[in-house]
C-alpha positions in Angstrom: -1.8 32.6 14.6 -1.1 30.1 11.8 -3.9 27.6 10.9 -3.9 24.3 12.8 -2.9 22.3 9.8 0.3 24.3 9.6 1.0 24.3 13.3 0.6 20.5 13.2 2.9 20.0 10.3 6.0 19.2 12.4 5.8 17.0 15.6 6.1 18.8 18.9 9.7 18.8 20.1 8.8 17.1 23.4 7.1 14.3 21.5 10.2 13.6 19.5 12.6 14.0 22.4 10.6 11.5 24.5 11.1 8.8 21.9 13.7 6.2 22.7 16.7 5.8 20.3 15.9 3.7 17.2 18.7 1.2 17.7 17.6 0.5 21.3 14.0 -0.1 20.1 15.1 -2.3 17.3 17.2 -4.4 19.7 14.1 -5.1 21.8 11.9 -6.3 19.0 11.1 -10.0 19.4 11.5 -12.8 16.8 7.8 -13.1 16.6 7.3 -9.4 15.9 10.0 -9.5 13.2 8.2 -12.5 11.6 4.8 -10.8 11.7 6.3 -7.7 10.0 7.9 -9.9 7.4 4.6 -11.7 6.7 2.9 -8.4 6.1 5.7 -7.2 3.8 5.7 -10.5 1.9 2.0 -10.3 1.3 2.3 -6.8 -0.1 5.2 -8.0 -2.3 3.0 -10.7 -3.7 0.3 -8.2 -4.6 2.8 -6.2 -6.7 4.1 -9.3 -8.5 0.6 -10.3 -9.4 -0.5 -6.8 -10.4 2.6 -5.8 -12.5 2.6 -9.1 -14.4 0.2 -7.5 -16.8 2.1 -4.2 -17.1 5.3 -6.1 -18.0 3.7 -8.3 -20.6 1.5 -5.9 -22.5 3.3 -6.5 -25.8 3.1 -10.3 -25.2 -0.6 -10.1 -24.5 -1.2 -8.0 -27.6 0.4 -10.7 -29.7 -1.4 -13.6 -27.8 -4.9 -12.1 -28.1 -4.5 -9.9 -31.2 -5.6 -6.8 -29.2 -4.2 -3.2 -28.9 -2.3 -1.9 -25.9 -5.4 0.2 -25.1 -7.5 -3.0 -25.0 -5.0 -5.0 -22.9 -4.7 -2.2 -20.3 -8.5 -2.6 -19.9 -7.6 -5.6 -17.7 -5.5 -3.2 -15.4 -8.6 -0.9 -15.1 -10.9 -3.8 -14.2 -8.5 -5.1 -11.6 -8.3 -1.7 -9.9 -12.1 -1.3 -10.1 -12.8 -4.5 -8.3 -10.2 -4.1 -5.6 -12.6 -2.0 -3.5 -14.9 -4.9 -3.1 -12.0 -7.0 -1.8 -11.0 -4.3 0.6 -14.4 -4.2 2.2 -14.9 -8.0 2.4 -11.5 -8.9 3.8 -11.1 -5.7 5.9 -14.3 -6.4 7.8 -13.3 -10.0 8.2 -10.0 -9.0 9.6 -11.4 -6.4 12.0 -14.0 -8.9 13.2 -12.1 -12.2 13.4 -8.4 -11.1 13.6 -5.5 -10.6 11.2 -4.3 -14.2 10.7 -6.9 -16.3 8.8 -8.5 -13.6 6.7 -5.0 -12.8 5.3 -4.2 -16.5 4.8 -7.4 -17.0 2.9 -6.8 -13.9 0.9 -3.4 -15.0 -0.2 -4.5 -18.4 -1.3 -7.4 -16.9 -3.3 -4.9 -14.7 -5.1 -2.7 -17.7 -5.7 -5.5 -19.7 -7.3 -6.6 -16.8 -9.5 -3.0 -16.1 -10.6 -2.5 -19.7 -11.5 -5.7 -19.7 -13.5 -4.6 -16.6 -15.4 -1.7 -18.6 -16.8 -4.1 -21.0 -18.4 -6.6 -18.7 -20.2 -7.2 -19.2 -23.9 -9.3 -16.2 -24.9 -9.2 -12.5 -24.1 -12.7 -12.4 -22.5 -11.5 -15.2 -20.1 -8.4 -13.1 -19.3 -10.5 -10.1 -18.5 -12.9 -12.1 -16.3 -10.1 -13.6 -14.3 -8.4 -10.3 -13.8 -11.6 -8.8 -12.6 -12.0 -11.6 -10.0 -8.3 -11.1 -9.3 -9.1 -7.5 -8.3 -11.4 -8.7 -5.5 -8.6 -11.0 -4.1 -5.9 -8.3 -4.4 -8.1 -5.7 -2.8 -7.9 -7.1 0.7 -4.2 -7.6 0.9 -2.9 -4.0 1.6 -5.1 -3.2 4.6 -4.5 -6.6 6.2 -0.8 -6.5 5.5 -0.3 -3.0 6.9 -2.3 -3.8 10.1 -0.4 -7.0 10.6 3.0 -5.5 10.1 2.6 -2.2 12.1 0.4 -2.9 15.0 2.8 -5.4 16.5 5.8 -3.0 16.5 6.9 -0.3 19.0 5.8 3.2 18.1 9.3 4.5 17.6 10.1 2.1 14.7 6.8 2.4 12.8 7.9 5.2 10.5 10.8 3.2 9.2 8.7 0.0 9.2 6.1 1.8 7.1 8.6 2.8 4.5 10.0 -0.7 4.2 6.6 -2.3 4.2 5.3 -0.1 1.4 8.4 -0.8 -0.7 7.4 -4.5 -0.7 5.5 -3.2 -3.8 8.7 -2.1 -5.4 10.3 -5.4 -4.5 7.4 -7.2 -6.1 7.9 -5.1 -9.2 11.6 -6.0 -9.2 10.9 -9.7 -8.9 8.3 -9.6 -11.7 10.7 -7.6 -13.9 13.5 -10.1 -13.3 11.3 -13.1 -14.1 10.1 -11.2 -17.2 13.6 -10.5 -18.2 15.2 -13.9 -17.8 12.4 -16.6 -17.7 9.7 -15.3 -20.0 11.9 -15.1 -23.1 12.7 -18.8 -22.8 9.2 -20.0 -21.9 6.0 -18.0 -22.2 4.4 -15.0 -20.7 2.2 -17.4 -18.7 5.2 -18.4 -16.5 5.2 -14.9 -14.9 1.7 -15.5 -13.6 2.6 -19.1 -12.4 5.5 -17.7 -10.5 3.3 -15.1 -8.8 0.9 -17.9 -7.8 3.6 -19.9 -6.2 5.0 -17.0 -4.2 1.5 -16.0 -3.0 0.9 -19.6 -1.8 4.2 -19.5 0.1 3.2 -16.2 1.7 -0.1 -17.7 2.8 1.8 -20.6 4.4 4.2 -18.3 6.2 1.3 -16.3 7.8 -0.5 -19.5 8.7 2.5 -20.6 10.8 2.6 -17.4 12.8 0.4 -16.4 15.8 -2.5 -14.0 15.8 -1.7 -10.3 16.5 -1.3 -9.5 20.2 -4.0 -6.9 20.0 -6.6 -9.6 19.1 -5.3 -12.1 21.5 -5.8 -9.7 24.3 -9.3 -8.6 23.1 -10.5 -12.2 22.7 -9.4 -13.0 26.2 -11.1 -10.0 27.7 -14.3 -10.4 29.7 -17.1 -7.9 30.0 -18.7 -8.0 33.5 -16.9 -11.3 34.1 -18.9 -12.9 31.3 -17.1 -13.9 28.0 -18.6 -12.4 24.8 -20.4 -15.0 22.8 -19.9 -15.2 19.0 -23.4 -13.9 18.4 -22.9 -10.9 20.7 -19.5 -10.1 19.3 -21.0 -10.1 15.7 -23.9 -7.9 16.8 -21.6 -5.5 18.5 -19.3 -5.4 15.5 -22.0 -4.4 13.0 -23.3 -1.8 15.5 -19.8 -0.3 15.8 -19.3 -0.3 12.0 -22.5 1.8 11.6 -21.3 4.1 14.4 -17.9 4.4 12.9 -19.3 5.5 9.5 -21.6 8.0 11.2 -18.9 9.6 13.2 -16.0 9.5 10.8 -17.5 10.0 7.3 -15.7 13.2 6.7 -12.4 11.6 7.5 -13.3 8.7 5.2 -13.9 11.2 2.3 -10.6 12.9 2.9 -8.7 9.6 3.0 -10.3 8.5 -0.3 -9.4 11.8 -2.0 -5.8 11.6 -0.7 -5.5 7.9 -1.9 -6.9 8.9 -5.3 -4.1 11.4 -5.7 -1.5 8.9 -4.5 -2.7 6.1 -6.8 -2.8 8.5 -9.8 0.8 9.3 -8.9 2.0 5.7 -8.7 0.0 4.2 -11.5 0.6 7.2 -13.7 4.4 6.8 -13.3 4.5 3.0 -13.5 1.8 1.1 -15.4 2.6 2.3 -18.9 6.3 3.0 -18.3 7.8 -0.1 -20.0 5.5 0.5 -23.0 6.5 4.2 -23.1 10.2 3.4 -23.3 9.6 0.9 -26.1 7.1 2.8 -28.1 8.1 6.4 -27.6 11.9 6.1 -27.0 12.6 3.1 -29.2 14.1 0.9 -26.4 14.3 -2.8 -26.7 12.2 -4.9 -24.3 15.4 -5.8 -22.4 16.5 -2.2 -21.9 13.0 -1.1 -20.9 12.9 -3.8 -18.3 16.3 -2.9 -16.9 15.2 0.7 -16.7 12.2 -0.3 -14.6 14.5 -2.3 -12.3 16.7 0.8 -11.8 13.6 2.9 -11.1 12.4 0.5 -8.5 15.8 0.5 -6.8 15.1 4.2 -6.4 11.7 3.4 -5.0 13.0 1.0 -2.4 15.6 3.4 -1.1 13.2 6.4 -1.2 10.5 4.5 0.8 12.9 3.5 3.6 14.5 6.9 3.8 11.1 8.7 3.8 9.6 6.4 6.4 12.5 6.9 8.7 12.5 10.7 8.2 8.8 11.0 8.9 9.4 9.7 12.5 11.3 13.0 13.2 9.9 15.7 10.9 6.3 14.5 10.6 4.3 12.4 8.2 2.8 15.2 6.0 6.0 17.3 5.8 7.9 14.2 4.6 5.3 13.5 1.9 5.3 17.1 0.7 9.2 17.1 0.4 9.3 13.9 -1.6 6.4 14.9 -4.0 8.3 18.1 -4.7 11.3 15.9 -5.7 9.0 14.1 -8.1 8.0 17.4 -9.7 11.7 18.5 -9.9 12.8 15.4 -11.8 10.0 15.1 -14.3 12.1 16.7 -17.1 14.9 14.2 -16.6 12.2 11.5 -16.7 10.7 12.4 -20.1 13.1 14.6 -22.2 16.3 12.6 -22.7 16.6 9.9 -25.4 19.6 7.9 -24.0 19.3 4.9 -21.7 21.5 6.3 -19.0 19.7 9.6 -18.6 16.2 8.1 -18.7 17.2 5.5 -16.2 18.5 8.2 -13.9 15.2 10.0 -14.3 13.3 6.8 -13.5 15.4 6.3 -10.4 14.8 9.9 -9.1 11.1 10.0 -9.9 10.5 6.7 -8.2 12.6 7.7 -5.3 10.2 10.6 -4.8 6.9 8.8 -5.7 7.6 5.7 -3.5 9.3 7.8 -0.8 6.0 9.7 -0.4 4.1 6.4 -0.5 6.4 5.0 2.2 4.7 7.2 4.7 1.1 6.3 3.7 0.7 3.0 5.7 1.6 4.7 9.0 -0.2 7.9 8.2 -3.4 6.1 7.5 -3.0 3.8 10.5 -2.6 6.8 12.8 -5.5 8.8 11.5 -7.9 5.8 11.1 -10.5 4.9 13.8 -8.4 2.7 16.0 -10.7 -0.3 15.9 -10.9 -0.3 12.1 -7.2 -0.2 11.2 -7.7 -2.9 8.5 -11.0 -1.8 6.9 -10.7 2.0 7.0 -7.2 2.3 5.4 -7.8 -0.6 3.1 -11.1 0.6 1.7 -9.8 4.2 1.4 -6.7 2.9 -0.5 -8.7 0.7 -2.8 -11.4 3.3 -3.5 -8.6 5.7 -4.5 -7.3 2.8 -6.7 -10.8 2.5 -8.3 -10.9 6.2 -9.1 -7.4 6.1 -10.6 -8.0 2.8 -12.4 -8.0 4.4 -15.8 -4.5 5.9 -15.4 -2.9 3.7 -18.0 -5.7 4.0 -20.5 -5.7 7.8 -20.1 -2.0 8.0 -20.8 -2.3 5.4 -23.7 -5.1 7.3 -25.3 -3.4 10.7 -24.9 -0.2 9.3 -26.3 -1.9 7.8 -29.3 -3.6 11.2 -30.0 -0.4 13.2 -29.7 2.4 11.7 -31.8 6.1 12.6 -32.2 8.9 11.5 -34.5 12.0 9.6 -33.4 15.2 8.5 -35.2 15.6 4.7 -35.5 18.3 2.6 -37.3 15.9 2.3 -40.2 15.0 6.0 -40.4 12.6 8.4 -38.8 9.4 7.0 -37.3 6.2 8.5 -36.0 5.4 7.2 -32.5 2.9 7.9 -29.7 4.1 10.8 -27.5 3.7 9.1 -24.2 6.4 11.3 -22.7 4.5 14.5 -23.0 1.3 13.0 -21.7 2.9 11.4 -18.7 4.9 14.5 -17.8 1.8 16.7 -17.8 -0.2 14.0 -16.0 2.3 13.5 -13.2 2.9 17.3 -12.7 -0.8 18.0 -12.2 -1.2 15.1 -9.8 1.8 16.2 -7.8 0.3 19.6 -7.2 -3.0 18.0 -6.1 -1.3 15.6 -3.7 0.7 18.4 -2.1 -2.3 20.6 -1.5 -4.4 17.8 -0.1 -1.6 16.6 2.2 -1.0 20.1 3.5 -4.6 20.5 4.5 -5.1 17.1 6.0 -4.9 15.7 9.6 -1.9 14.0 11.2 -1.7 12.0 14.5 2.0 11.5 14.7 3.1 8.8 17.2 -0.4 7.5 17.9 -0.5 4.5 20.2 -3.3 3.0 18.2 -2.6 -0.5 19.5 -4.1 0.5 22.8 -7.5 1.0 21.3 -10.4 -1.5 21.5 -11.1 -4.0 18.8 -14.2 -3.6 16.6 -16.2 -6.3 18.4 -15.9 -4.5 21.8 -18.6 -2.1 22.9 -17.7 1.6 22.4 -14.9 0.9 19.9 -16.3 3.4 17.4 -16.5 6.2 20.0 -12.7 6.2 20.4 -11.4 9.2 18.6 -8.4 9.2 16.3 -6.7 11.6 18.8 -7.3 9.5 21.9 -3.9 7.8 21.7 -1.7 10.7 20.5 1.1 11.8 22.8 0.2 9.5 25.7 2.9 9.6 28.3 5.0 6.5 28.9 3.2 3.9 31.0 -0.3 5.2 30.0 -3.1 2.8 30.9 -3.7 0.2 28.3 -7.5 0.1 27.8 -7.4 -3.2 26.1 -5.5 -5.2 28.8 -6.5 -8.8 29.4 -9.0 -9.7 32.0 -11.2 -7.9 34.4 -9.7 -9.3 37.5 -7.3 -6.4 37.8 -10.1 -3.9 37.6 -11.9 -5.7 40.4 -8.8 -5.6 42.6 -8.2 -2.0 41.8 -5.0 -2.8 40.0 -3.9 -1.0 36.8 -2.2 -2.8 34.0 0.1 -0.8 31.6 1.5 -1.5 28.2 4.7 0.2 27.0 5.3 -0.2 23.3 3.3 -3.4 23.1 4.8 -5.1 26.3 2.8 -5.5 29.4 4.6 -4.0 32.5 
C-alpha cells in the first residue's frame, strides 16, 4: 500500500462530489462576508506596498544615502527578521480578543511607520524605522487570512485563498505604478507616503465592519450558565496556548520549514529582480519596472487559478504542479537579453511562484490548530520569512562575485551576474519545496470555523483532523448559548449559517 502522504495527495471523490457548485455558493455569500474578505485582502495588499517600496527604490536609496545595493538591502533583511515578533504579538491578540481591533491597530501602526520612513534623513534612521516596520508588518498576514477565510463557506475557500494571497502581487503592482509615474516627478519618499495613506484607509475599512462571526458566537457563549469573566478568559487563553505548543510542536516545525522554502521562493524571485534587470541586462529603470508589472500580472492570474484548482485536486498536488512550472521556466527567466522574452519569463515564473503561494493561506488554515488560526499560520509564515530574510543579500553578494559581460550602446561592460545566481538559487529552492510539500499533511475541506476559540476550555485539544469531512448539518460545537443544550436541542451550522 502507498504511504499515507501519497494516498492523501488527492481529495477523496465523495468529498469533492458532496461540495455544492461554486456559483451557487458565491450567490449565497452575504454583503458583510464580501466586505470582510475585502478587508483582509486590502490589508495584505498594504503589506506588499509597504514592503516592496524598498525593493523598487534601491537605486534611489543608494544615491540618497551614498550606500551600495548590498547595504541598502540590509533594510529588507532587518524588516523580515523583525516580522516574527509582530506575528506573535498581533496573532495572540487576535486569537484572544478577536479579529477586528488587533488588525485595525496593526494597520494604523504600519501607516505611521511608513509615513515616518518618508521623512528620514540618515541611513541609520532608515534602518531603525524599517526594523520597527517589520514588527508592524509581521502581524498582518495571519490576521488578514483569518479574517478573510473564516467567514466564507468551505466550497469557496480555495478560490478565496488564491485571490487573497495575490493581494501581495496587487500591492507590488500599485507600488510599481507609483514608482513609475509619481516618483520620477517628486521623490522616492512619495512612495512611502502613498503606502502610509493606503494602510490608514485599510484600517478605517476594517474598523467599520463587524467582528468575525466565530468570535461573536464564542463571546456570547456561557459555560455552565455563567459568562466567562475577562480574567478567566485570559487565564484559559494562556493555558490553551501552552497546551497547543505541547501537542502541536511537530506540526509547527513542519510549517516553519515549509514557509522557509516558500519565502525563499518568493523573495528570491522578486526582491532583487528590478536591480537584476538594470544591472545585469542593461534595462532602464522604466523598462525594469514594466517587466515587474508584467510579472505580477502573471502572479495574480496564477494565484486565482491555483486556489480554484486546489479545491478539486487538493492543496499539495496543486502546489507541486505550480512549482514544477517555476522550474520549467527558469531558463526563459534568465537567459534572454530582450525585453519581450525576459518579460514573458517573468510572467511565467511569477505565475508558478504565486500560484503555489495562492494555496498557502487555506492550506495553513486547514492544518493549523483550529483555535489558533491567526497565531499559528502567522508565526510560521513570519519565521519562514526570518530564515529567508537574507535572500536579496545572498543573491546580491553572489552576483557581485560572479561577473559577466554585456553589450551596451557605449561598448562592452562587466556587470554582476545576477541571472546565474538567481537561476541556481530558485532551482534549488523549488526542489526543496516540492519534497517538503509532498511529505506534509493536508486537511482538505476542513470546517475549522466550527472549532472553539482560544479562550474557551479545551480549545487546544481539538485536533486538526476533527473538522475534516464532516457531513452536512454536523453539530456546531461553538453555537451560541447553553439553553439549547439544557433543552436537549441541537443547533447546526451549515457553511457558517445557523440552521
